[in-house]
C-alpha positions, 0 to 999 in steps of 0.5 A: 216711286214705281207703280206696283202692277199685279200680273195675272197668271194661269196655266196654259190649258193647251199644255204647251211646253216652254222650250227652255224649262220644259214646264207647262206654259203660262198665260198672263193678264188678258189671255188668262182672264179671257180663258177663265171667262170662257171656261166659266160659261162652258162648264155646268155645275158638278162637271169640274172634279173637286169644285162642284159649284164651278161654272155657269150652269147655263144648260137649263136656260139654253134648253128653253125656247128663245124669247126676250125673257130667256135671253134676259135670264141668260144674260143675268146669269152670265153677269152674276157668274162673272162678277162672282167668280172672275174678280180679275174682270170688270164687266162692261157689257154682255150681248146675246144674239140668237142664231136660229140657223146655227141652233144656238146663241152668240154671247159677246162679253166686253170687259177690262182686266183690273189694272189694265185699261184696254177694253177687251171682248170675247165671243162664245157660241152656245149650242141650244139643247134639244 
């Protein structure tokens, strides 16, 4: 009996066109989930038309002076957001590294995609606000 494995598909937000069908390309599985997580982190509430509650709303935390407390709050917000909004990802770890020379933070998110055993990670740079 074949195992029924679900494939996750999203529209390619680069809007590249398929050479044969001329439709917008799609991204699948790990690429789709990585892009979704990146979008969640970079959007703030009320920025996405039609879905005002979409996004991580991390700007308030990024404007605060760097400390262990603000890093912990930021990490907790990211974990809550991914667990709530991106059900295709099974979160393993969120690591935050301050980069004062670049005036921001590097966020590394490690996760697996449901039904896919490979461990994946993405790294996102978040600018600190002044």
